[in-house]
VMD Tcl script that draws the C-alpha trace (Angstrom):
set ca {
  {16.02 40.52 26.36}
  {12.72 40.98 24.84}
  {10.47 37.97 25.04}
  {11.28 36.41 21.56}
  {11.30 33.35 19.91}
  {14.25 30.91 20.42}
  {15.45 31.09 16.83}
  {15.53 34.62 17.19}
  {17.78 34.85 19.81}
  {19.77 32.52 18.19}
  {19.78 34.67 14.83}
  {20.65 37.81 17.24}
  {23.77 35.86 18.82}
  {25.47 34.30 15.83}
  {24.64 37.43 13.37}
  {24.46 40.69 15.18}
  {25.71 40.35 18.73}
  {29.02 42.09 19.21}
  {31.77 39.70 20.48}
  {35.48 40.47 20.53}
  {37.73 38.46 18.25}
  {38.64 36.27 21.49}
  {34.87 35.14 22.24}
  {34.41 37.64 24.80}
  {30.72 38.83 24.87}
  {30.38 42.62 24.69}
  {26.27 42.89 23.95}
  {24.82 41.15 27.18}
  {21.47 41.50 25.63}
  {19.39 42.67 22.56}
  {18.75 46.00 24.28}
  {22.64 46.17 24.49}
  {22.85 45.80 21.15}
  {20.49 48.83 20.23}
  {22.15 50.97 22.92}
  {25.52 50.49 20.81}
  {23.96 51.21 17.56}
  {21.98 54.19 18.47}
  {25.18 55.70 20.48}
  {27.00 54.93 17.21}
  {24.77 56.80 14.74}
  {24.18 59.86 16.79}
  {27.63 60.75 16.81}
  {27.45 63.41 13.51}
  {24.79 65.27 15.94}
  {25.11 68.29 17.69}
  {23.68 67.06 20.38}
  {24.24 63.16 20.48}
  {23.00 62.36 23.69}
  {19.50 63.51 22.85}
  {19.45 61.95 19.47}
  {20.93 58.56 21.10}
  {17.70 58.41 23.00}
  {15.31 58.87 20.52}
  {17.28 56.55 18.02}
  {17.16 54.06 20.66}
  {13.49 54.54 21.18}
  {12.76 53.72 17.24}
  {15.03 50.41 17.80}
  {13.13 49.24 20.65}
  {10.53 46.36 20.06}
  {12.21 45.69 16.36}
  {10.21 48.80 15.32}
  {12.77 49.87 13.04}
  {15.34 47.32 11.92}
  {18.51 48.58 10.22}
  {20.16 46.20 7.50}
  {22.58 43.56 9.24}
  {25.58 45.42 8.43}
  {24.58 48.38 10.53}
  {23.73 46.02 13.60}
  {26.75 43.97 13.39}
  {29.11 46.58 12.51}
  {27.92 50.32 14.33}
  {30.11 50.74 17.19}
  {32.21 47.75 17.00}
  {35.28 49.91 16.28}
  {35.80 47.10 13.28}
  {36.94 48.09 9.76}
  {33.84 46.73 7.94}
  {31.34 48.93 6.08}
  {27.83 49.46 7.13}
  {26.50 49.70 3.58}
  {25.35 46.52 2.34}
  {26.32 46.42 -1.35}
  {27.78 48.47 -4.00}
  {27.67 48.61 -7.90}
  {31.27 48.33 -8.89}
  {32.76 50.95 -11.55}
  {32.52 50.48 -15.34}
  {34.56 47.57 -16.37}
  {36.87 48.76 -19.30}
  {37.19 46.57 -22.38}
  {41.18 45.81 -21.67}
  {43.04 43.11 -19.53}
  {44.61 45.66 -17.19}
  {41.47 47.45 -16.47}
  {39.45 44.46 -16.30}
  {41.95 43.04 -13.37}
  {42.33 46.46 -11.63}
  {38.32 46.02 -11.09}
  {39.08 42.54 -10.12}
  {40.89 43.79 -7.35}
  {38.65 46.59 -6.07}
  {35.86 43.84 -6.05}
  {37.77 41.67 -3.78}
  {38.58 44.73 -1.49}
  {35.19 45.39 -1.18}
  {33.90 41.99 -0.86}
  {36.54 41.62 2.05}
  {35.05 44.36 4.06}
  {31.80 42.68 3.74}
  {29.85 44.65 0.79}
  {28.14 42.47 -1.90}
  {28.56 44.00 -5.42}
  {27.09 44.46 -8.79}
  {28.50 44.71 -12.00}
  {27.67 45.17 -15.68}
  {29.38 42.96 -18.00}
  {27.97 44.39 -21.20}
  {30.99 46.48 -21.67}
  {33.03 43.68 -22.41}
  {33.93 42.88 -26.10}
  {31.78 39.33 -27.27}
  {33.34 35.94 -27.82}
  {35.65 35.93 -30.73}
  {35.93 39.82 -31.48}
  {39.36 40.56 -32.52}
  {41.96 41.99 -29.61}
  {43.83 44.44 -31.48}
  {47.45 44.60 -30.82}
  {47.98 40.95 -30.05}
  {46.32 39.26 -32.54}
  {44.10 37.16 -30.72}
  {40.36 36.76 -30.37}
  {38.71 37.84 -27.08}
  {37.45 35.08 -24.83}
  {34.29 36.91 -23.95}
  {32.76 38.33 -20.84}
  {31.91 35.06 -19.51}
  {35.25 34.01 -18.85}
  {35.92 36.87 -17.04}
  {32.52 36.26 -14.94}
  {34.24 33.00 -14.14}
  {37.37 34.52 -12.61}
  {34.97 36.82 -10.30}
  {33.34 33.82 -9.15}
  {36.28 31.91 -8.49}
  {37.51 35.20 -6.53}
  {34.14 35.34 -4.46}
  {34.43 31.77 -3.33}
  {37.87 32.56 -1.70}
  {36.90 35.47 0.24}
  {34.88 35.20 3.45}
  {32.68 38.27 3.73}
  {33.49 39.95 6.73}
  {34.26 36.78 8.66}
  {30.54 35.56 8.41}
  {29.40 34.59 5.16}
  {30.69 34.41 1.56}
  {30.03 37.46 -0.76}
  {27.05 37.91 -3.24}
  {27.44 39.35 -6.38}
  {24.93 40.22 -9.27}
  {25.90 40.15 -12.97}
  {23.90 42.09 -15.88}
  {23.78 41.93 -19.20}
  {22.13 43.76 -22.04}
  {19.73 42.27 -24.01}
  {21.70 43.21 -27.21}
  {25.01 42.22 -26.49}
  {26.26 39.77 -28.69}
  {27.04 37.11 -25.88}
  {23.61 37.54 -24.12}
  {22.55 33.86 -25.06}
  {25.25 32.66 -23.59}
  {24.66 34.81 -20.38}
  {21.03 33.44 -20.44}
  {22.09 29.73 -20.29}
  {25.33 30.09 -18.08}
  {23.69 28.73 -15.32}
  {22.80 25.53 -16.97}
  {25.93 24.06 -15.58}
  {24.89 23.76 -11.95}
  {28.73 24.32 -10.84}
  {29.12 27.56 -13.03}
  {29.05 31.04 -11.76}
  {27.05 29.84 -8.25}
  {28.40 33.21 -6.55}
  {26.24 35.23 -8.71}
  {22.58 36.25 -9.28}
  {22.19 36.83 -13.00}
  {19.76 39.80 -14.87}
  {19.34 40.75 -18.25}
  {18.93 44.31 -18.78}
  {15.79 44.39 -20.95}
  {14.93 47.80 -22.86}
  {11.62 49.06 -23.96}
  {12.96 48.77 -27.51}
  {13.31 44.99 -26.79}
  {9.81 44.27 -25.06}
  {8.32 46.43 -28.34}
  {9.96 44.03 -30.75}
  {8.82 41.23 -28.71}
  {5.28 42.26 -29.21}
  {5.46 42.93 -32.52}
  {7.24 39.55 -33.39}
  {10.32 41.80 -34.99}
  {13.90 41.30 -35.37}
  {16.71 42.11 -32.69}
  {20.06 43.25 -33.44}
  {22.87 41.67 -31.23}
  {25.69 44.34 -31.28}
  {28.82 45.87 -29.70}
  {30.82 48.96 -30.27}
  {28.50 49.72 -33.16}
  {29.08 46.48 -35.09}
  {25.89 44.01 -35.39}
  {27.21 40.48 -34.76}
  {23.90 39.00 -35.20}
  {20.16 39.50 -35.96}
  {17.73 37.08 -34.07}
  {13.89 36.98 -33.87}
  {13.03 39.07 -30.48}
  {10.47 36.72 -29.71}
  {12.89 33.88 -29.79}
  {15.42 35.50 -27.45}
  {12.53 36.44 -25.07}
  {11.52 32.71 -24.93}
  {15.33 31.61 -24.21}
  {15.44 34.13 -21.28}
  {11.79 32.72 -20.22}
  {13.06 28.86 -20.66}
  {16.23 29.58 -18.65}
  {14.72 31.02 -15.79}
  {11.69 28.39 -15.82}
  {14.47 25.72 -15.82}
  {16.92 26.99 -13.29}
  {15.60 30.36 -11.86}
  {17.73 32.34 -13.72}
  {18.25 35.25 -15.02}
  {15.96 37.59 -13.82}
  {14.91 40.38 -15.77}
  {15.38 44.33 -15.10}
  {13.42 46.57 -17.36}
  {16.69 49.06 -17.41}
  {14.97 51.76 -19.31}
  {12.18 52.15 -16.81}
  {14.64 52.31 -14.02}
  {16.77 55.23 -15.92}
  {13.38 57.09 -16.73}
  {12.19 57.20 -13.06}
  {15.81 57.58 -11.48}
  {15.73 60.91 -9.23}
  {19.22 61.15 -10.34}
  {18.54 60.81 -14.00}
  {20.02 63.97 -14.85}
  {23.43 63.06 -13.39}
  {24.10 59.39 -13.37}
  {23.21 56.35 -15.78}
  {22.34 52.97 -14.25}
  {23.28 49.84 -15.82}
  {23.44 47.39 -12.75}
  {21.96 46.49 -9.27}
  {23.19 45.43 -6.04}
  {22.82 41.64 -5.61}
  {19.44 41.21 -4.67}
  {18.10 43.81 -7.10}
  {16.22 46.30 -4.98}
  {18.78 49.20 -5.55}
  {19.66 50.23 -9.41}
  {22.84 52.07 -8.72}
  {25.66 54.06 -10.94}
  {29.24 53.30 -10.99}
  {30.46 53.37 -7.22}
  {27.24 53.49 -5.83}
  {26.38 52.35 -2.24}
  {23.35 50.56 -0.92}
  {22.08 51.59 2.22}
  {19.30 49.75 3.92}
  {16.81 49.70 6.80}
  {12.75 48.83 7.19}
  {10.03 50.02 9.06}
  {8.63 46.93 10.64}
  {5.03 47.28 9.93}
  {4.10 44.50 12.00}
  {4.51 46.20 15.20}
  {2.90 49.32 14.30}
  {-0.78 47.88 13.67}
  {-3.27 49.48 16.60}
  {-6.39 47.34 17.78}
  {-5.15 44.24 15.67}
  {-7.95 41.37 14.91}
  {-10.46 44.13 15.29}
  {-12.48 45.68 12.48}
  {-10.65 48.83 13.35}
  {-7.24 47.54 12.90}
  {-4.94 49.91 11.07}
  {-1.23 51.21 11.10}
  {-1.02 54.05 13.84}
  {-0.44 56.87 11.36}
  {1.14 59.46 14.19}
  {3.59 56.95 15.11}
  {4.63 55.78 11.49}
  {5.05 59.54 10.79}
  {7.47 59.76 13.91}
  {9.52 56.51 13.29}
  {9.91 57.39 9.64}
  {11.39 60.62 10.25}
  {13.86 59.02 13.00}
  {14.83 56.22 10.71}
  {15.63 58.53 7.87}
  {17.91 60.73 10.33}
  {19.75 57.23 11.47}
  {20.09 56.26 7.96}
  {21.51 59.73 6.75}
  {23.98 59.73 9.59}
  {25.37 56.07 8.53}
  {26.37 58.04 5.46}
  {28.90 60.01 7.68}
  {30.11 57.48 10.20}
  {30.59 54.33 7.58}
  {33.86 53.45 6.42}
  {34.15 52.87 2.63}
  {36.42 49.84 0.87}
  {37.19 52.15 -1.59}
  {37.33 56.26 -1.93}
  {35.19 56.52 -5.04}
  {32.17 54.51 -3.03}
  {32.39 57.22 -0.39}
  {32.77 60.05 -2.65}
  {29.60 58.50 -4.52}
  {27.47 58.15 -1.17}
  {28.36 61.75 -0.07}
  {27.65 63.15 -3.13}
  {24.00 62.14 -3.27}
  {23.12 60.65 -0.02}
  {20.70 58.08 -1.26}
  {19.31 55.57 1.31}
  {16.62 52.60 0.87}
  {14.10 52.94 3.51}
  {11.69 50.04 3.21}
  {9.34 47.54 5.08}
  {9.46 44.38 6.74}
  {6.15 42.37 8.41}
  {3.84 43.63 5.60}
  {2.11 40.22 5.37}
  {1.84 39.99 8.97}
  {0.07 43.71 9.00}
  {-2.37 42.71 6.56}
  {-3.01 39.78 8.63}
  {-3.45 41.74 11.82}
  {-5.97 44.28 9.78}
  {-8.06 41.23 8.57}
  {-7.00 41.50 5.01}
  {-6.04 38.51 2.62}
  {-2.99 39.34 0.66}
  {-2.99 39.88 -2.93}
  {-7.07 41.11 -2.83}
  {-8.19 44.25 -3.94}
  {-8.64 45.53 -0.17}
  {-4.90 44.31 0.29}
  {-3.82 46.48 -2.65}
  {-5.62 49.58 -1.35}
  {-4.34 49.44 1.95}
  {-0.88 48.71 0.99}
  {-0.85 51.82 -1.23}
  {-2.09 54.14 1.69}
  {0.80 52.71 3.50}
  {3.45 53.07 1.29}
  {1.99 56.76 0.34}
  {2.55 57.51 4.13}
  {5.76 55.87 4.13}
  {6.84 58.09 1.00}
  {5.58 61.27 2.12}
  {6.88 60.73 5.60}
  {10.48 60.14 4.34}
  {10.44 63.21 1.71}
  {9.24 65.26 4.43}
  {12.09 64.53 6.78}
  {14.44 65.07 4.41}
  {13.53 68.25 3.41}
  {13.74 69.03 6.87}
  {17.17 67.56 7.33}
  {18.13 69.95 4.36}
  {16.88 73.10 6.34}
  {19.40 71.91 9.15}
  {22.16 70.32 7.61}
  {21.93 71.22 3.80}
  {20.60 69.36 0.73}
  {22.95 66.55 -1.12}
  {25.91 68.08 -2.84}
  {24.84 67.23 -6.47}
  {20.95 68.58 -5.80}
  {19.91 70.35 -9.01}
  {16.33 72.31 -8.28}
  {15.18 72.70 -11.57}
  {16.58 69.22 -12.85}
  {15.57 67.34 -9.76}
  {11.79 68.81 -9.49}
  {11.47 67.58 -13.00}
  {11.65 64.32 -12.50}
  {8.84 61.59 -12.75}
  {8.59 60.57 -8.86}
  {8.96 63.97 -7.90}
  {6.55 65.09 -9.85}
  {3.89 63.08 -8.07}
  {4.61 63.92 -4.57}
  {2.04 66.32 -2.61}
  {2.33 70.16 -3.48}
  {3.62 70.90 0.06}
  {6.83 68.34 -0.11}
  {7.42 69.86 -3.68}
  {7.34 73.49 -2.49}
  {9.63 72.24 0.41}
  {12.35 71.18 -2.00}
  {11.99 73.92 -4.17}
  {12.99 76.26 -1.15}
  {15.08 74.26 0.98}
  {16.30 71.59 -1.17}
  {16.31 67.76 0.07}
  {18.96 66.05 2.33}
  {18.84 62.31 0.40}
  {18.54 62.02 -3.43}
  {16.52 58.62 -3.07}
  {14.88 57.43 -0.01}
  {12.87 54.45 -0.61}
  {13.44 50.68 -1.23}
  {11.89 47.24 -0.54}
  {15.02 44.88 0.65}
  {15.12 41.23 1.36}
  {14.80 41.22 5.38}
  {15.04 37.43 5.65}
  {17.30 37.39 8.49}
  {16.39 40.63 10.15}
  {12.64 39.46 9.85}
  {13.76 36.33 11.70}
  {15.80 38.30 14.37}
  {12.63 40.44 14.85}
  {10.41 37.85 16.39}
  {10.00 35.76 12.92}
  {7.58 38.87 11.16}
  {7.04 37.88 7.61}
  {9.80 39.35 5.29}
  {9.86 42.50 3.26}
  {6.99 42.59 1.22}
  {6.53 38.91 0.72}
  {3.58 36.90 1.98}
  {4.16 34.38 4.95}
  {5.97 31.20 3.44}
  {4.89 29.08 6.55}
  {2.79 29.73 9.39}
  {4.31 26.95 11.77}
  {6.96 24.40 11.58}
  {8.85 22.04 14.06}
  {12.34 21.49 14.59}
  {14.02 19.08 16.85}
  {17.31 20.47 19.02}
  {19.75 18.14 20.81}
  {20.42 19.54 23.95}
  {23.85 19.17 25.81}
  {22.49 16.75 28.25}
  {21.67 14.27 25.22}
  {17.62 15.08 25.22}
  {16.16 16.04 22.30}
  {13.90 19.33 22.50}
  {11.05 20.07 19.66}
  {10.37 23.67 19.47}
  {7.58 25.14 17.44}
  {8.71 28.13 15.27}
  {5.43 30.04 14.32}
  {4.94 33.21 12.38}
  {4.51 36.22 14.70}
  {1.05 36.86 13.46}
  {0.02 33.62 14.09}
  {1.44 33.90 17.67}
  {-0.42 37.07 18.40}
  {-3.53 35.58 16.77}
  {-3.04 32.69 19.70}
  {-2.61 35.09 22.13}
  {-5.72 37.24 21.70}
  {-8.20 34.95 20.47}
  {-7.29 31.80 22.26}
  {-5.12 28.98 21.12}
  {-8.19 26.70 19.47}
  {-9.61 29.53 17.71}
  {-10.08 28.69 13.92}
  {-8.01 30.59 11.75}
  {-9.74 32.97 9.29}
  {-9.42 32.92 5.55}
  {-7.12 35.83 5.69}
  {-4.18 33.66 7.15}
  {-3.01 32.51 3.71}
  {0.49 31.58 2.83}
  {2.82 31.58 -0.23}
  {2.00 28.44 -1.33}
  {-1.94 29.09 -1.77}
  {-1.16 32.35 -3.57}
  {-1.11 32.53 -7.34}
  {1.75 34.38 -9.17}
  {-0.73 36.96 -10.26}
  {-1.17 37.70 -6.61}
  {2.57 38.66 -6.07}
  {2.52 40.90 -9.12}
  {-0.31 43.19 -8.20}
  {1.49 43.50 -4.77}
  {4.67 44.35 -6.23}
  {3.23 47.03 -8.66}
  {1.09 48.71 -5.75}
  {4.35 48.90 -3.64}
  {6.54 50.08 -6.43}
  {4.12 53.00 -7.05}
  {5.79 54.75 -3.99}
  {9.15 53.29 -4.00}
  {11.60 55.74 -6.02}
  {14.55 53.10 -6.01}
  {13.17 49.30 -6.76}
  {12.18 46.22 -4.96}
  {13.48 42.71 -4.19}
  {11.07 40.39 -4.51}
  {10.65 36.51 -5.61}
  {7.96 35.44 -6.79}
  {7.27 31.52 -5.82}
  {5.85 29.29 -8.64}
  {4.27 25.70 -8.13}
  {6.70 23.38 -9.85}
  {3.77 22.26 -12.26}
  {3.28 25.65 -13.45}
  {3.29 25.46 -17.28}
  {5.51 27.40 -19.60}
  {3.10 29.72 -21.09}
  {1.35 30.91 -17.74}
  {5.21 31.33 -16.61}
  {5.85 33.41 -19.16}
  {2.81 35.73 -19.00}
  {3.91 36.54 -15.31}
  {6.90 38.31 -16.79}
  {4.89 40.26 -19.52}
  {2.19 41.09 -16.62}
  {5.23 42.40 -14.62}
  {6.18 44.66 -17.30}
  {2.77 45.80 -18.08}
  {2.07 46.57 -14.72}
  {5.13 49.26 -14.43}
  {7.31 46.83 -12.30}
  {10.97 47.73 -12.83}
  {11.98 43.91 -12.75}
  {10.69 40.36 -11.96}
  {12.29 37.61 -10.45}
  {10.83 33.97 -9.93}
  {11.60 30.76 -8.38}
  {10.26 27.58 -9.62}
  {11.67 24.25 -7.95}
  {14.07 22.67 -9.90}
  {16.87 19.97 -10.35}
  {19.70 22.31 -10.91}
  {19.27 25.34 -8.02}
  {17.74 22.30 -5.57}
  {15.48 19.81 -5.95}
  {12.32 20.01 -3.47}
  {11.37 17.79 -1.03}
  {8.24 15.61 -1.10}
  {5.65 16.53 1.37}
  {2.37 16.18 2.89}
  {-0.22 19.02 3.43}
  {-1.32 19.38 7.13}
  {-4.46 18.19 8.14}
  {-6.21 20.68 10.24}
  {-9.32 21.82 10.89}
  {-8.56 25.52 10.92}
  {-8.85 26.57 7.50}
  {-8.06 25.47 4.09}
  {-5.11 28.13 3.58}
  {-3.14 27.02 6.67}
  {-0.02 24.96 6.23}
  {2.45 23.78 8.60}
  {5.90 22.44 8.07}
  {7.77 19.79 10.20}
  {11.48 20.50 9.98}
  {13.45 18.04 12.01}
  {16.72 18.29 12.22}
  {18.69 14.83 11.38}
  {20.58 14.29 14.70}
  {23.88 12.56 14.21}
  {24.53 9.81 16.79}
  {28.15 9.96 16.17}
  {28.18 12.96 17.94}
  {30.75 13.11 20.70}
  {29.36 13.76 24.35}
  {30.91 17.18 24.43}
  {29.09 18.27 21.46}
  {25.57 19.62 21.19}
  {23.25 20.95 18.55}
  {21.16 24.06 18.64}
  {19.30 25.19 15.62}
  {20.91 22.80 13.38}
  {24.58 24.47 14.18}
  {26.89 21.81 15.95}
  {29.31 23.15 18.69}
  {31.68 21.50 20.37}
  {33.83 22.61 23.41}
  {36.75 20.62 22.21}
  {38.32 18.71 19.40}
  {38.23 14.86 19.17}
  {41.41 13.30 20.73}
  {43.88 11.48 18.28}
  {44.25 7.74 19.10}
  {47.70 6.19 18.33}
  {46.62 4.17 15.50}
  {44.02 5.26 12.88}
  {42.33 3.11 10.25}
  {42.39 4.96 7.05}
  {42.72 4.89 2.92}
  {45.05 6.56 0.38}
  {43.91 7.43 -2.98}
  {45.65 8.55 -5.87}
  {44.55 11.00 -8.42}
  {46.19 12.28 -11.83}
  {45.72 16.02 -13.00}
  {46.30 17.10 -16.42}
  {48.59 19.74 -15.79}
  {50.99 17.85 -13.25}
  {53.81 15.28 -14.19}
  {53.36 13.89 -10.62}
  {50.20 12.06 -9.09}
  {48.75 13.71 -5.79}
  {48.22 11.06 -2.99}
  {45.49 11.63 -0.50}
  {45.06 9.94 2.79}
  {42.16 9.75 4.92}
  {42.35 8.27 8.33}
  {39.02 7.74 10.62}
  {38.27 7.60 13.99}
  {35.66 4.90 15.64}
  {33.38 6.85 17.66}
  {30.50 5.41 19.65}
  {30.77 2.31 17.01}
  {30.73 4.56 14.23}
  {33.45 5.59 11.65}
  {34.02 8.82 10.99}
  {36.88 11.14 9.12}
  {39.54 12.63 11.68}
  {42.33 13.74 9.61}
  {43.51 14.35 5.99}
  {47.02 14.41 4.20}
  {47.59 15.64 0.75}
  {51.18 14.93 -1.01}
  {52.77 14.88 -4.22}
  {56.44 15.37 -5.72}
  {54.90 18.30 -7.23}
  {56.03 21.33 -5.21}
  {54.02 23.84 -6.93}
  {51.16 22.84 -5.03}
  {53.14 22.53 -1.71}
  {52.13 25.45 0.18}
  {48.17 25.53 -0.70}
  {48.20 21.46 0.09}
  {49.46 22.01 3.55}
  {47.17 24.49 4.40}
  {44.35 22.75 2.87}
  {44.94 19.46 4.74}
  {45.25 21.42 7.91}
  {42.12 23.46 7.44}
  {40.10 20.05 6.54}
  {41.67 18.02 9.21}
  {40.56 20.79 11.88}
  {36.93 20.55 10.60}
  {36.77 16.85 10.77}
  {37.84 17.07 14.26}
  {35.35 19.66 15.48}
  {32.34 19.36 13.62}
  {29.43 17.00 13.38}
  {28.46 16.53 9.97}
  {31.34 17.48 7.82}
  {29.56 16.59 4.23}
  {29.61 20.48 3.81}
  {33.34 19.93 2.88}
  {32.45 18.09 -0.08}
  {30.28 20.47 -1.39}
  {32.52 23.52 -1.25}
  {35.17 21.85 -2.82}
  {33.41 20.19 -5.66}
  {31.75 23.77 -6.11}
  {35.37 25.18 -7.18}
  {35.77 26.00 -10.71}
  {39.25 26.44 -12.26}
  {39.34 29.25 -14.92}
  {41.86 27.70 -16.40}
  {39.45 24.55 -17.19}
  {39.15 20.98 -15.34}
  {39.24 17.74 -17.01}
  {37.52 14.51 -17.45}
  {37.59 11.81 -14.76}
  {35.80 8.52 -14.92}
  {32.88 9.87 -17.50}
  {32.47 12.96 -15.49}
  {33.64 16.32 -15.93}
  {35.67 17.91 -12.87}
  {36.20 21.59 -12.88}
  {39.21 21.91 -10.82}
  {41.87 19.97 -8.84}
  {39.70 20.90 -5.52}
  {36.94 19.71 -7.16}
  {38.65 16.45 -7.68}
  {39.94 16.28 -3.82}
  {36.44 16.78 -3.17}
  {35.10 14.19 -4.96}
  {37.59 11.65 -3.20}
  {36.53 12.84 0.07}
  {32.98 12.11 -0.92}
  {34.09 8.65 -2.21}
  {35.80 7.97 1.25}
  {32.83 9.14 3.37}
  {30.23 7.22 1.28}
  {32.36 3.90 1.58}
  {32.90 4.14 5.61}
  {29.26 4.85 5.89}
  {29.46 8.10 7.15}
  {27.80 9.78 4.15}
  {25.05 8.64 1.76}
  {25.67 7.89 -1.54}
  {23.91 10.65 -2.97}
  {23.72 9.10 -6.65}
  {22.69 6.05 -5.49}
  {19.94 7.34 -3.51}
  {18.45 9.71 -5.79}
  {19.34 12.99 -3.58}
  {22.08 14.63 -5.40}
  {21.47 18.29 -4.12}
  {21.71 17.11 -0.49}
  {24.85 15.41 1.38}
  {22.32 14.10 3.28}
  {19.05 12.16 2.85}
  {16.73 13.62 5.01}
  {12.82 12.84 5.10}
  {10.54 15.85 5.90}
  {6.74 16.61 6.17}
  {6.34 20.34 5.03}
  {4.39 23.17 3.60}
  {2.75 21.85 0.70}
  {1.94 23.54 -2.37}
  {0.24 22.34 -5.61}
  {1.46 18.86 -6.92}
  {2.55 17.96 -2.97}
  {5.83 19.60 -2.90}
  {7.50 22.42 -0.95}
  {10.24 24.97 -1.31}
  {12.00 24.05 1.98}
  {15.57 22.77 0.79}
  {18.54 21.68 2.86}
  {20.58 24.28 4.28}
  {24.53 23.86 3.38}
  {25.53 24.58 6.77}
  {23.05 22.92 9.42}
  {21.74 20.47 7.00}
  {18.06 21.17 8.15}
  {15.54 21.04 5.71}
  {14.39 24.80 6.38}
  {15.85 26.60 3.61}
  {13.66 29.15 1.82}
  {14.21 31.04 -1.43}
  {12.78 34.54 -0.57}
  {13.52 37.99 -2.14}
  {16.38 36.43 -4.25}
  {18.23 34.84 -1.27}
  {18.33 31.57 0.35}
  {17.54 32.02 3.81}
  {17.48 29.16 6.42}
  {15.13 29.34 8.75}
  {16.61 27.11 11.42}
  {20.44 28.28 11.62}
  {20.29 31.88 10.14}
  {22.50 31.01 7.02}
  {21.86 33.27 4.21}
  {23.34 33.65 0.62}
  {22.28 36.08 -2.20}
  {23.25 34.18 -5.24}
}
mol new
graphics top color blue
foreach p $ca { graphics top sphere $p radius 0.5 }
foreach p [lrange $ca 0 end-1] q [lrange $ca 1 end] { graphics top cylinder $p $q radius 0.2 }
display resetview
């Protein structure tokens, strides 16, 4: 195995290492994983053995990072798609069509694909539904149905699926869409983005009026600037919705002559047409810097050109070897063969070159690197077209006239004119949070380094505790070259020390050379003023970005943790975080914790007699009460839940209550901290509506059961009363010293899987730097 950080090896083992369903290990090492992927992607070649060797060389030392779906699925024989995400078909404005598309979404997510939808096609709330004499319930209610579906499907057996919902800025229900996530329990499986047009931005600038319309009918006219402020206040308060400048997306689309885009994948880096597929991979710039920490440090251009060409070929082959949940997705992918080659480790690469992220020098160097990647990718795709043919929907005159193609060097345009091009679009900057940790913890995507160092404590099998320092790749290289006590130069800058404008400058510089789009989150300090915050979005529009997403710590998406800045003599911009896992003293002797994840070799034995408590709840649509019995076990002098029984005379619920009791009881008997069960149940939303209980609105009967379990865990002392302690966002009350930004706060939050305060908001996704858990939404 390569010499990598412990956390990187754990990510590989949990997410990308091939293991059979019975747990038998197939990939003995990371090298074996690379061999498997290279072999699978070489299958379409006339000489697979030769290309397998070249593909394997590209993967070596984490230089090319295929997206996680490819690493986990290629060559395994499993029925999973190698494409990360899809934009689904246009939702028709009728009940049969709506639920037909819900079924397609479920099938796609079942195979591991995230999905994006434009809900602008559904008539607004209150509009007449002809033929049935009723008023429409509006797009938001159907989004609730999608959200409930997503909660029930485990994405490819590893994580719940991610979804993106978009809505046009002139839809009559746009104001409800903007404020939908004000309720922290609603639409949790969705990212939300408003499709903002150039016309709307002009109306905002002119302080003009704005019509909200559907199917040619104007439902309401509002001040454009007031609507813009509504979007801004919502994202200022709870980080959503994001903004997509949709006219710019379509105007600069290489395929604008044969498709129209109104949605993106869940993280926003791939605007796609109906049934469009998102294929991702990243060049690890941190591994390509020659002579790091010297005046001559720069990307090895020859190595970069060769690596990009190989990566394009590998990704093109994915189109041919991957399965697809739907035939419409396969047809769309093969007709256009779009890929999304991006970068990771950009911030680390700048550090190696001695350049401060966001500076003028950084912008100049970034443009050089991104131009080189763009040109190498297009040249490689032209060469592939010579050998294998252009993408089927290639139209020479129309394609050469697209804005991004007109900006290419003359030799590439001449090659396209003579031979065509294999891939309609080639570049995109994806979230690479987990992949970057896997690659020896390099900086992710085009983001700055979030924290250079933090500590985590691991409970070992023998009961001892081990503290591991988790460090950024560039910092480890600096210490290895300059010595462990060398002071850090000022170009070691992290996200906490940067202004939002620095983020925008980098995003705009990269966008010039990316034909698709970029997933980036602009982290803002909690104390930022609303006026300054609004200016970020205006600057993004004026800087030619295709979208903008920010994250400001808030009480709805997750409260920040009180922190202190690290006192260190090595420089003002160095920040360190201590993310010590709260170790559960009640863990049985055959349990151990690694990376915040509790593993147990066998379930707890059931004693003959158990203490317990029975609770009664009444639900509005049932004539009979539901009785919930929770029994506990005493372990090492501490009481913890052991089993649950749910009973009622109402046989309508029999099947799911039996399944629920068996599943929760199994979790109780095996897991260390089981408080996540409470969070999962309380988040379930019933589209038919919930009810008020004890002065609080409960969104579903399952949420009510979750509330009972929470009450019981608090009463037996297993779980802290979050309302009493003021710690609502986390099931465990934890203290942490972490990376401090303005106001003494940090964006580290508690992970819902491992409980460790190591969750970051990066590129529109939550990523745990401890256990590798990730969720876009």
